[in-house]
MIMI-538439 format. One record per residue: residue number from 0; x, y, z of N, C-alpha, C, O, CB in turn. Coordinates in nm, 2 decimals. Glycine has a CB too. Example, Ala and Ser with C-alpha at 12.3 -4.5 7.8 and 13.67 -1.06 7.14 Angstrom:
BEGIN
[pt 0 [1.32 -0.57 0.78] [1.23 -0.45 0.78] [1.32 -0.33 0.78] [1.42 -0.33 0.85] [1.13 -0.45 0.90]]
[pt 1 [1.28 -0.22 0.71] [1.37 -0.11 0.71] [1.29 0.00 0.79] [1.34 0.11 0.80] [1.41 -0.06 0.57]]
***
This chain:
BEGIN
[pt 0 [-4.78 5.46 -0.47] [-4.68 5.49 -0.38] [-4.65 5.64 -0.38] [-4.64 5.70 -0.48] [-4.55 5.41 -0.42]]
[pt 1 [-4.64 5.70 -0.26] [-4.61 5.84 -0.25] [-4.46 5.86 -0.29] [-4.38 5.77 -0.28] [-4.64 5.89 -0.12]]
[pt 2 [-4.43 5.98 -0.32] [-4.29 6.01 -0.36] [-4.20 5.98 -0.24] [-4.09 5.92 -0.26] [-4.27 6.16 -0.39]]
[pt 3 [-4.23 6.01 -0.12] [-4.15 5.98 0.00] [-4.12 5.84 0.02] [-4.01 5.80 0.05] [-4.21 6.04 0.12]]
[pt 4 [-4.23 5.75 0.00] [-4.21 5.61 0.02] [-4.13 5.56 -0.10] [-4.04 5.47 -0.08] [-4.35 5.54 0.02]]
[pt 5 [-4.15 5.60 -0.22] [-4.07 5.56 -0.34] [-3.93 5.60 -0.31] [-3.84 5.51 -0.34] [-4.12 5.62 -0.47]]
[pt 6 [-3.90 5.72 -0.27] [-3.76 5.76 -0.24] [-3.70 5.67 -0.14] [-3.58 5.63 -0.15] [-3.76 5.91 -0.20]]
[pt 7 [-3.77 5.64 -0.03] [-3.72 5.55 0.07] [-3.69 5.41 0.02] [-3.59 5.35 0.05] [-3.82 5.54 0.19]]
[pt 8 [-3.78 5.36 -0.06] [-3.76 5.22 -0.12] [-3.63 5.23 -0.21] [-3.55 5.14 -0.21] [-3.88 5.18 -0.20]]
[pt 9 [-3.62 5.34 -0.29] [-3.50 5.35 -0.37] [-3.38 5.36 -0.29] [-3.28 5.29 -0.32] [-3.51 5.48 -0.46]]
[pt 10 [-3.38 5.43 -0.18] [-3.26 5.44 -0.09] [-3.23 5.31 -0.03] [-3.11 5.27 -0.02] [-3.29 5.55 0.02]]
[pt 11 [-3.33 5.24 0.01] [-3.30 5.10 0.07] [-3.24 5.01 -0.03] [-3.15 4.94 0.00] [-3.43 5.04 0.13]]
[pt 12 [-3.30 5.01 -0.15] [-3.25 4.92 -0.26] [-3.11 4.96 -0.29] [-3.02 4.87 -0.31] [-3.34 4.94 -0.38]]
[pt 13 [-3.08 5.09 -0.29] [-2.94 5.13 -0.32] [-2.84 5.09 -0.21] [-2.73 5.05 -0.24] [-2.94 5.29 -0.33]]
[pt 14 [-2.89 5.09 -0.08] [-2.80 5.04 0.03] [-2.77 4.89 0.01] [-2.66 4.85 0.03] [-2.87 5.07 0.16]]
[pt 15 [-2.87 4.82 -0.03] [-2.85 4.67 -0.06] [-2.75 4.66 -0.17] [-2.66 4.57 -0.17] [-2.98 4.60 -0.08]]
[pt 16 [-2.77 4.74 -0.28] [-2.68 4.73 -0.39] [-2.54 4.76 -0.35] [-2.44 4.69 -0.39] [-2.72 4.84 -0.50]]
[pt 17 [-2.52 4.86 -0.26] [-2.38 4.90 -0.21] [-2.33 4.78 -0.13] [-2.21 4.74 -0.15] [-2.39 5.02 -0.12]]
[pt 18 [-2.41 4.72 -0.05] [-2.36 4.61 0.03] [-2.31 4.49 -0.05] [-2.20 4.44 -0.03] [-2.48 4.56 0.12]]
[pt 19 [-2.39 4.45 -0.16] [-2.34 4.34 -0.24] [-2.23 4.37 -0.33] [-2.16 4.29 -0.38] [-2.46 4.29 -0.32]]
[pt 20 [-2.20 4.50 -0.35] [-2.09 4.55 -0.43] [-1.97 4.59 -0.34] [-1.88 4.66 -0.39] [-2.13 4.66 -0.52]]
[pt 21 [-1.96 4.54 -0.22] [-1.84 4.55 -0.14] [-1.85 4.65 -0.02] [-1.75 4.66 0.05] [-1.74 4.59 -0.22]]
[pt 22 [-1.96 4.71 0.00] [-1.97 4.80 0.12] [-2.01 4.72 0.24] [-2.11 4.73 0.31] [-2.08 4.91 0.10]]
[pt 23 [-1.91 4.64 0.28] [-1.92 4.55 0.40] [-1.78 4.55 0.46] [-1.68 4.58 0.40] [-1.98 4.41 0.37]]
[pt 24 [-1.78 4.50 0.58] [-1.65 4.50 0.66] [-1.54 4.42 0.60] [-1.43 4.44 0.63] [-1.68 4.46 0.80]]
[pt 25 [-1.58 4.32 0.51] [-1.48 4.24 0.44] [-1.45 4.29 0.30] [-1.36 4.24 0.24] [-1.53 4.10 0.43]]
[pt 26 [-1.52 4.40 0.26] [-1.51 4.45 0.12] [-1.53 4.34 0.02] [-1.47 4.33 -0.09] [-1.37 4.51 0.09]]
[pt 27 [-1.62 4.24 0.05] [-1.66 4.13 -0.03] [-1.77 4.17 -0.13] [-1.87 4.22 -0.09] [-1.70 4.01 0.06]]
[pt 28 [-1.75 4.13 -0.26] [-1.85 4.15 -0.35] [-1.93 4.02 -0.35] [-1.88 3.91 -0.36] [-1.80 4.18 -0.50]]
[pt 29 [-2.06 4.03 -0.34] [-2.15 3.92 -0.33] [-2.24 3.91 -0.46] [-2.27 4.01 -0.52] [-2.25 3.94 -0.21]]
[pt 30 [-2.27 3.78 -0.49] [-2.36 3.76 -0.60] [-2.50 3.81 -0.57] [-2.55 3.79 -0.45] [-2.36 3.61 -0.64]]
[pt 31 [-2.57 3.87 -0.66] [-2.71 3.91 -0.64] [-2.79 3.78 -0.64] [-2.77 3.69 -0.72] [-2.76 4.01 -0.75]]
[pt 32 [-2.88 3.77 -0.55] [-2.97 3.65 -0.54] [-3.11 3.69 -0.56] [-3.15 3.81 -0.55] [-2.95 3.59 -0.40]]
[pt 33 [-3.19 3.60 -0.59] [-3.33 3.62 -0.61] [-3.40 3.52 -0.52] [-3.36 3.40 -0.50] [-3.38 3.60 -0.76]]
[pt 34 [-3.52 3.55 -0.47] [-3.59 3.68 -0.49] [-3.54 3.79 -0.40] [-3.48 3.76 -0.30] [-3.74 3.65 -0.48]]
[pt 35 [-3.58 3.91 -0.44] [-3.57 4.02 -0.35] [-3.70 4.03 -0.28] [-3.81 4.03 -0.34] [-3.53 4.16 -0.42]]
[pt 36 [-3.70 4.04 -0.15] [-3.83 4.03 -0.07] [-3.86 4.16 -0.01] [-3.77 4.23 0.05] [-3.81 3.92 0.04]]
[pt 37 [-3.98 4.20 -0.02] [-4.03 4.32 0.04] [-4.15 4.28 0.14] [-4.25 4.24 0.09] [-4.08 4.43 -0.06]]
[pt 38 [-4.12 4.29 0.27] [-4.23 4.26 0.36] [-4.30 4.38 0.40] [-4.24 4.48 0.44] [-4.17 4.19 0.49]]
[pt 39 [-4.43 4.38 0.39] [-4.52 4.49 0.41] [-4.60 4.47 0.53] [-4.67 4.37 0.54] [-4.61 4.53 0.29]]
[pt 40 [-4.60 4.56 0.63] [-4.68 4.55 0.75] [-4.77 4.68 0.76] [-4.76 4.76 0.67] [-4.59 4.53 0.88]]
[pt 41 [-4.85 4.69 0.86] [-4.93 4.81 0.87] [-4.85 4.93 0.89] [-4.89 5.04 0.84] [-5.03 4.79 0.99]]
[pt 42 [-4.74 4.92 0.96] [-4.66 5.04 1.00] [-4.54 5.07 0.92] [-4.49 5.18 0.92] [-4.63 5.03 1.14]]
[pt 43 [-4.49 4.96 0.85] [-4.36 4.98 0.78] [-4.34 4.87 0.67] [-4.43 4.79 0.65] [-4.24 4.98 0.88]]
[pt 44 [-4.22 4.87 0.61] [-4.19 4.77 0.52] [-4.04 4.74 0.53] [-3.96 4.83 0.58] [-4.23 4.80 0.38]]
[pt 45 [-4.00 4.62 0.50] [-3.86 4.58 0.50] [-3.82 4.52 0.37] [-3.90 4.44 0.31] [-3.83 4.48 0.62]]
[pt 46 [-3.70 4.55 0.32] [-3.65 4.49 0.19] [-3.54 4.39 0.23] [-3.45 4.43 0.31] [-3.60 4.60 0.09]]
[pt 47 [-3.55 4.27 0.18] [-3.45 4.17 0.22] [-3.40 4.10 0.09] [-3.46 4.09 -0.01] [-3.51 4.06 0.31]]
[pt 48 [-3.28 4.05 0.11] [-3.23 3.95 0.00] [-3.15 3.84 0.07] [-3.09 3.86 0.18] [-3.13 4.03 -0.10]]
[pt 49 [-3.16 3.73 0.02] [-3.09 3.61 0.07] [-2.94 3.61 0.03] [-2.91 3.66 -0.07] [-3.16 3.48 0.03]]
[pt 50 [-2.86 3.56 0.12] [-2.72 3.54 0.09] [-2.69 3.40 0.05] [-2.76 3.31 0.09] [-2.64 3.58 0.22]]
[pt 51 [-2.59 3.38 -0.03] [-2.55 3.25 -0.08] [-2.52 3.16 0.04] [-2.47 3.21 0.15] [-2.42 3.26 -0.17]]
[pt 52 [-2.54 3.03 0.03] [-2.52 2.94 0.13] [-2.37 2.94 0.18] [-2.34 2.89 0.29] [-2.56 2.79 0.09]]
[pt 53 [-2.28 2.98 0.09] [-2.14 2.99 0.13] [-2.11 3.08 0.24] [-2.01 3.08 0.30] [-2.05 3.03 0.01]]
[pt 54 [-2.21 3.17 0.27] [-2.19 3.27 0.38] [-2.27 3.23 0.51] [-2.27 3.30 0.61] [-2.24 3.41 0.34]]
[pt 55 [-2.32 3.11 0.51] [-2.40 3.05 0.62] [-2.31 3.06 0.75] [-2.20 3.00 0.75] [-2.45 2.91 0.59]]
[pt 56 [-2.36 3.12 0.85] [-2.29 3.13 0.98] [-2.19 3.24 0.99] [-2.16 3.29 1.10] [-2.21 3.00 0.99]]
[pt 57 [-2.14 3.30 0.88] [-2.05 3.41 0.89] [-2.06 3.50 0.77] [-1.97 3.52 0.69] [-1.90 3.36 0.90]]
[pt 58 [-2.18 3.57 0.76] [-2.20 3.66 0.65] [-2.12 3.79 0.66] [-2.10 3.83 0.78] [-2.35 3.69 0.64]]
[pt 59 [-2.08 3.85 0.55] [-2.01 3.98 0.56] [-2.10 4.08 0.63] [-2.22 4.09 0.60] [-1.97 4.03 0.42]]
[pt 60 [-2.05 4.15 0.73] [-2.12 4.25 0.80] [-2.13 4.38 0.72] [-2.02 4.42 0.68] [-2.06 4.27 0.95]]
[pt 61 [-2.25 4.44 0.71] [-2.26 4.56 0.63] [-2.18 4.68 0.70] [-2.16 4.68 0.82] [-2.40 4.60 0.62]]
[pt 62 [-2.13 4.77 0.62] [-2.07 4.89 0.67] [-2.18 4.96 0.76] [-2.29 4.97 0.72] [-2.02 4.99 0.56]]
[pt 63 [-2.14 5.01 0.88] [-2.23 5.06 0.97] [-2.32 5.18 0.91] [-2.44 5.19 0.95] [-2.16 5.11 1.09]]
[pt 64 [-2.26 5.26 0.83] [-2.33 5.38 0.77] [-2.45 5.34 0.68] [-2.54 5.42 0.65] [-2.24 5.47 0.70]]
[pt 65 [-2.45 5.21 0.64] [-2.56 5.16 0.55] [-2.69 5.14 0.63] [-2.80 5.13 0.57] [-2.52 5.04 0.48]]
[pt 66 [-2.67 5.12 0.76] [-2.79 5.09 0.85] [-2.86 4.96 0.80] [-2.99 4.96 0.79] [-2.88 5.21 0.85]]
[pt 67 [-2.79 4.86 0.77] [-2.84 4.73 0.73] [-2.82 4.63 0.85] [-2.73 4.65 0.93] [-2.78 4.68 0.60]]
[pt 68 [-2.90 4.53 0.85] [-2.89 4.42 0.95] [-2.88 4.29 0.88] [-2.95 4.27 0.78] [-3.00 4.43 1.05]]
[pt 69 [-2.80 4.20 0.93] [-2.80 4.06 0.89] [-2.88 3.99 0.99] [-2.86 4.00 1.11] [-2.65 4.00 0.88]]
[pt 70 [-2.98 3.91 0.94] [-3.06 3.83 1.03] [-3.07 3.69 0.98] [-3.07 3.67 0.86] [-3.20 3.90 1.05]]
[pt 71 [-3.09 3.60 1.07] [-3.12 3.46 1.03] [-3.27 3.44 1.03] [-3.33 3.47 1.13] [-3.05 3.36 1.13]]
[pt 72 [-3.32 3.40 0.92] [-3.46 3.38 0.91] [-3.51 3.26 1.00] [-3.45 3.15 0.98] [-3.50 3.36 0.76]]
[pt 73 [-3.60 3.29 1.09] [-3.65 3.18 1.17] [-3.73 3.08 1.08] [-3.77 3.11 0.97] [-3.74 3.24 1.28]]
[pt 74 [-3.75 2.96 1.14] [-3.83 2.86 1.07] [-3.97 2.91 1.05] [-4.03 2.97 1.14] [-3.83 2.73 1.15]]
[pt 75 [-4.02 2.90 0.92] [-4.15 2.95 0.89] [-4.21 2.86 0.78] [-4.15 2.79 0.71] [-4.14 3.10 0.83]]
[pt 76 [-4.34 2.86 0.79] [-4.42 2.80 0.68] [-4.49 2.91 0.61] [-4.55 3.00 0.67] [-4.53 2.69 0.74]]
[pt 77 [-4.48 2.91 0.47] [-4.53 3.02 0.39] [-4.62 2.97 0.29] [-4.60 2.87 0.22] [-4.41 3.09 0.33]]
[pt 78 [-4.74 3.04 0.28] [-4.84 3.01 0.17] [-4.80 3.11 0.06] [-4.76 3.22 0.09] [-4.99 3.03 0.22]]
[pt 79 [-4.80 3.06 -0.06] [-4.75 3.14 -0.18] [-4.86 3.15 -0.29] [-4.93 3.05 -0.32] [-4.62 3.08 -0.23]]
[pt 80 [-4.87 3.26 -0.35] [-4.95 3.28 -0.47] [-4.86 3.35 -0.57] [-4.80 3.46 -0.54] [-5.08 3.37 -0.44]]
[pt 81 [-4.85 3.30 -0.69] [-4.77 3.36 -0.80] [-4.85 3.46 -0.88] [-4.97 3.45 -0.89] [-4.70 3.25 -0.89]]
[pt 82 [-4.78 3.56 -0.93] [-4.84 3.65 -1.03] [-4.73 3.71 -1.12] [-4.61 3.71 -1.09] [-4.91 3.77 -0.95]]
[pt 83 [-4.78 3.76 -1.23] [-4.68 3.81 -1.33] [-4.68 3.96 -1.34] [-4.76 4.02 -1.27] [-4.72 3.75 -1.47]]
[pt 84 [-4.60 4.02 -1.43] [-4.59 4.16 -1.44] [-4.51 4.22 -1.33] [-4.43 4.15 -1.26] [-4.73 4.22 -1.44]]
[pt 85 [-4.51 4.35 -1.32] [-4.44 4.42 -1.22] [-4.52 4.42 -1.09] [-4.64 4.43 -1.09] [-4.41 4.57 -1.26]]
[pt 86 [-4.45 4.41 -0.98] [-4.51 4.42 -0.85] [-4.52 4.57 -0.81] [-4.42 4.64 -0.79] [-4.43 4.34 -0.74]]
[pt 87 [-4.64 4.62 -0.81] [-4.67 4.77 -0.79] [-4.77 4.79 -0.68] [-4.84 4.69 -0.65] [-4.71 4.84 -0.92]]
[pt 88 [-4.78 4.91 -0.63] [-4.87 4.94 -0.53] [-5.02 4.91 -0.58] [-5.10 4.87 -0.49] [-4.86 5.08 -0.49]]
[pt 89 [-5.05 4.93 -0.71] [-5.18 4.91 -0.75] [-5.22 4.76 -0.77] [-5.34 4.73 -0.80] [-5.20 4.98 -0.88]]
[pt 90 [-5.13 4.67 -0.76] [-5.16 4.52 -0.77] [-5.12 4.43 -0.65] [-5.18 4.33 -0.64] [-5.11 4.47 -0.90]]
[pt 91 [-5.02 4.47 -0.57] [-4.97 4.38 -0.47] [-5.08 4.36 -0.36] [-5.09 4.24 -0.31] [-4.85 4.43 -0.41]]
[pt 92 [-5.15 4.46 -0.32] [-5.25 4.44 -0.22] [-5.36 4.35 -0.27] [-5.41 4.26 -0.19] [-5.31 4.58 -0.18]]
[pt 93 [-5.40 4.36 -0.40] [-5.50 4.27 -0.45] [-5.45 4.13 -0.45] [-5.53 4.03 -0.42] [-5.54 4.31 -0.60]]
[pt 94 [-5.32 4.11 -0.48] [-5.27 3.97 -0.48] [-5.27 3.91 -0.34] [-5.29 3.79 -0.32] [-5.13 3.97 -0.54]]
[pt 95 [-5.23 4.00 -0.24] [-5.23 3.95 -0.11] [-5.37 3.91 -0.06] [-5.39 3.81 0.01] [-5.17 4.06 -0.01]]
[pt 96 [-5.47 4.00 -0.10] [-5.61 3.97 -0.06] [-5.66 3.84 -0.13] [-5.73 3.76 -0.07] [-5.70 4.08 -0.11]]
[pt 97 [-5.62 3.81 -0.25] [-5.65 3.69 -0.32] [-5.59 3.57 -0.25] [-5.66 3.46 -0.24] [-5.61 3.69 -0.47]]
[pt 98 [-5.47 3.58 -0.21] [-5.41 3.47 -0.13] [-5.48 3.45 0.00] [-5.51 3.33 0.03] [-5.26 3.50 -0.11]]
[pt 99 [-5.51 3.55 0.07] [-5.59 3.54 0.19] [-5.72 3.48 0.17] [-5.77 3.39 0.25] [-5.61 3.68 0.26]]
[pt 100 [-5.79 3.51 0.07] [-5.93 3.45 0.03] [-5.91 3.31 0.01] [-5.99 3.22 0.05] [-5.99 3.53 -0.08]]
[pt 101 [-5.81 3.27 -0.07] [-5.79 3.13 -0.11] [-5.76 3.05 0.02] [-5.81 2.94 0.03] [-5.67 3.12 -0.21]]
[pt 102 [-5.68 3.10 0.11] [-5.65 3.03 0.23] [-5.77 3.01 0.32] [-5.79 2.91 0.38] [-5.54 3.11 0.31]]
[pt 103 [-5.86 3.12 0.32] [-5.98 3.11 0.40] [-6.07 3.00 0.35] [-6.14 2.93 0.42] [-6.05 3.24 0.40]]
[pt 104 [-6.07 2.98 0.21] [-6.17 2.89 0.15] [-6.11 2.74 0.15] [-6.19 2.65 0.16] [-6.19 2.93 0.01]]
[pt 105 [-5.98 2.73 0.14] [-5.93 2.59 0.12] [-5.83 2.54 0.23] [-5.77 2.44 0.21] [-5.86 2.59 -0.01]]
[pt 106 [-5.81 2.61 0.34] [-5.71 2.57 0.43] [-5.76 2.60 0.57] [-5.83 2.70 0.60] [-5.58 2.65 0.41]]
[pt 107 [-5.74 2.51 0.66] [-5.79 2.52 0.80] [-5.69 2.58 0.90] [-5.72 2.59 1.02] [-5.83 2.38 0.85]]
[pt 108 [-5.57 2.61 0.85] [-5.46 2.67 0.94] [-5.49 2.81 0.98] [-5.60 2.86 0.96] [-5.33 2.65 0.88]]
[pt 109 [-5.38 2.87 1.04] [-5.39 3.01 1.08] [-5.29 3.10 1.02] [-5.17 3.05 1.01] [-5.38 3.01 1.24]]
[pt 110 [-5.32 3.22 0.98] [-5.23 3.31 0.94] [-5.16 3.37 1.06] [-5.23 3.40 1.16] [-5.29 3.43 0.85]]
[pt 111 [-5.03 3.39 1.06] [-4.96 3.44 1.18] [-4.99 3.59 1.20] [-5.01 3.64 1.31] [-4.81 3.42 1.17]]
[pt 112 [-5.00 3.66 1.09] [-5.03 3.81 1.09] [-5.11 3.84 0.97] [-5.06 3.85 0.86] [-4.90 3.89 1.10]]
[pt 113 [-5.24 3.87 0.99] [-5.33 3.89 0.87] [-5.30 4.03 0.80] [-5.35 4.05 0.69] [-5.47 3.89 0.92]]
[pt 114 [-5.23 4.12 0.87] [-5.20 4.25 0.81] [-5.06 4.26 0.76] [-5.01 4.37 0.73] [-5.23 4.36 0.91]]
[pt 115 [-4.99 4.14 0.74] [-4.85 4.14 0.69] [-4.84 4.04 0.58] [-4.89 3.93 0.58] [-4.75 4.11 0.81]]
[pt 116 [-4.76 4.08 0.47] [-4.73 3.99 0.36] [-4.60 4.03 0.30] [-4.55 4.14 0.33] [-4.85 3.99 0.26]]
[pt 117 [-4.55 3.94 0.22] [-4.42 3.96 0.16] [-4.43 3.95 0.01] [-4.50 3.85 -0.04] [-4.31 3.87 0.21]]
[pt 118 [-4.37 4.04 -0.07] [-4.37 4.03 -0.21] [-4.23 3.98 -0.25] [-4.13 4.04 -0.21] [-4.40 4.16 -0.28]]
[pt 119 [-4.23 3.87 -0.32] [-4.10 3.81 -0.37] [-4.09 3.84 -0.52] [-4.17 3.80 -0.60] [-4.09 3.66 -0.35]]
[pt 120 [-3.98 3.92 -0.56] [-3.96 3.95 -0.70] [-3.84 3.88 -0.75] [-3.73 3.89 -0.69] [-3.94 4.11 -0.71]]
[pt 121 [-3.85 3.80 -0.85] [-3.75 3.72 -0.90] [-3.67 3.78 -1.02] [-3.56 3.72 -1.05] [-3.80 3.59 -0.94]]
[pt 122 [-3.72 3.88 -1.08] [-3.65 3.93 -1.20] [-3.59 4.07 -1.18] [-3.63 4.14 -1.09] [-3.75 3.95 -1.32]]
[pt 123 [-3.48 4.10 -1.25] [-3.42 4.23 -1.24] [-3.52 4.33 -1.30] [-3.60 4.30 -1.38] [-3.29 4.23 -1.32]]
[pt 124 [-3.51 4.46 -1.25] [-3.60 4.56 -1.30] [-3.59 4.58 -1.45] [-3.68 4.63 -1.51] [-3.57 4.69 -1.22]]
[pt 125 [-3.48 4.55 -1.51] [-3.46 4.57 -1.65] [-3.53 4.46 -1.73] [-3.54 4.47 -1.85] [-3.32 4.57 -1.69]]
[pt 126 [-3.57 4.35 -1.67] [-3.64 4.24 -1.73] [-3.79 4.28 -1.75] [-3.87 4.28 -1.65] [-3.63 4.11 -1.65]]
[pt 127 [-3.83 4.31 -1.87] [-3.96 4.37 -1.89] [-4.07 4.27 -1.92] [-4.19 4.30 -1.89] [-3.95 4.47 -2.00]]
[pt 128 [-4.05 4.16 -1.97] [-4.15 4.06 -2.01] [-4.13 3.93 -1.94] [-4.02 3.90 -1.90] [-4.17 4.04 -2.16]]
[pt 129 [-4.24 3.85 -1.92] [-4.23 3.72 -1.86] [-4.18 3.73 -1.71] [-4.12 3.64 -1.66] [-4.13 3.64 -1.93]]
[pt 130 [-4.22 3.84 -1.64] [-4.18 3.85 -1.50] [-4.25 3.76 -1.41] [-4.37 3.72 -1.44] [-4.21 4.00 -1.46]]
[pt 131 [-4.18 3.71 -1.30] [-4.24 3.62 -1.21] [-4.23 3.68 -1.07] [-4.12 3.71 -1.02] [-4.16 3.48 -1.22]]
[pt 132 [-4.34 3.68 -1.00] [-4.34 3.73 -0.86] [-4.43 3.64 -0.78] [-4.51 3.56 -0.83] [-4.40 3.88 -0.86]]
[pt 133 [-4.42 3.66 -0.65] [-4.50 3.58 -0.56] [-4.54 3.67 -0.44] [-4.47 3.77 -0.41] [-4.43 3.45 -0.50]]
[pt 134 [-4.66 3.64 -0.38] [-4.70 3.70 -0.26] [-4.69 3.59 -0.15] [-4.74 3.48 -0.18] [-4.84 3.77 -0.26]]
[pt 135 [-4.63 3.62 -0.04] [-4.61 3.52 0.07] [-4.69 3.56 0.19] [-4.69 3.68 0.23] [-4.46 3.49 0.10]]
[pt 136 [-4.75 3.47 0.26] [-4.80 3.49 0.39] [-4.75 3.38 0.49] [-4.75 3.26 0.45] [-4.96 3.50 0.39]]
[pt 137 [-4.71 3.42 0.61] [-4.67 3.32 0.70] [-4.79 3.25 0.77] [-4.88 3.32 0.82] [-4.58 3.39 0.81]]
[pt 138 [-4.78 3.12 0.77] [-4.89 3.04 0.83] [-4.84 2.95 0.93] [-4.71 2.92 0.94] [-4.97 2.96 0.72]]
[pt 139 [-4.92 2.89 1.01] [-4.88 2.80 1.12] [-4.88 2.66 1.07] [-4.96 2.63 0.98] [-4.96 2.82 1.25]]
[pt 140 [-4.80 2.57 1.13] [-4.81 2.43 1.10] [-4.70 2.36 1.04] [-4.71 2.24 1.01] [-4.92 2.41 1.02]]
[pt 141 [-4.59 2.42 1.01] [-4.47 2.34 0.95] [-4.35 2.42 0.99] [-4.35 2.52 1.05] [-4.49 2.33 0.80]]
[pt 142 [-4.23 2.36 0.95] [-4.10 2.43 0.98] [-4.01 2.43 0.86] [-4.04 2.35 0.76] [-4.03 2.36 1.10]]
[pt 143 [-3.91 2.51 0.86] [-3.82 2.53 0.75] [-3.68 2.56 0.82] [-3.67 2.64 0.91] [-3.86 2.64 0.66]]
[pt 144 [-3.57 2.51 0.76] [-3.44 2.54 0.81] [-3.40 2.68 0.77] [-3.40 2.70 0.65] [-3.34 2.43 0.77]]
[pt 145 [-3.37 2.76 0.86] [-3.34 2.91 0.83] [-3.21 2.93 0.75] [-3.13 2.84 0.74] [-3.34 2.98 0.96]]
[pt 146 [-3.20 3.05 0.70] [-3.08 3.09 0.63] [-3.06 3.24 0.66] [-3.16 3.31 0.70] [-3.08 3.06 0.48]]
[pt 147 [-2.94 3.29 0.63] [-2.91 3.43 0.66] [-2.97 3.52 0.55] [-2.98 3.48 0.43] [-2.76 3.46 0.67]]
[pt 148 [-3.02 3.64 0.59] [-3.07 3.74 0.50] [-3.02 3.87 0.55] [-2.98 3.89 0.66] [-3.23 3.74 0.50]]
[pt 149 [-3.01 3.97 0.45] [-2.98 4.11 0.49] [-3.11 4.18 0.49] [-3.19 4.17 0.39] [-2.88 4.17 0.39]]
[pt 150 [-3.14 4.26 0.59] [-3.27 4.33 0.61] [-3.24 4.47 0.64] [-3.14 4.51 0.71] [-3.35 4.26 0.72]]
[pt 151 [-3.32 4.56 0.59] [-3.32 4.70 0.63] [-3.45 4.73 0.70] [-3.48 4.84 0.74] [-3.30 4.80 0.51]]
***
């Protein structure tokens, strides 16, 4: 990861931290949820976190200066591959490629976007051992009831 991208990821993560600690129009403190999702595309990336079901339909709106968006996740079918350790630039692409290879060998469906994947991180950054992560790819062929997420 280049310094500029790392700094941007840090800034985005800090904005989400501010949001869940009350930087929203209701001044509501929200529970941290897992996983934290980082969706990587060819041109950009987005960091997301899910909100508690108690905010379904009326999530606290972020303070405008945070430049965050609340979005309802559309119905999606997701193929998942789990991996351990820290999710880093030197291993996440390999994990995504391994999931893509597995799908090509064992599944007849279609990837919605072959150049996009999501990394799901379930542990706090201070959790050093026994870490659990997943790589997700959106596939065609099933549905899921959506829920609200915060996205930058």
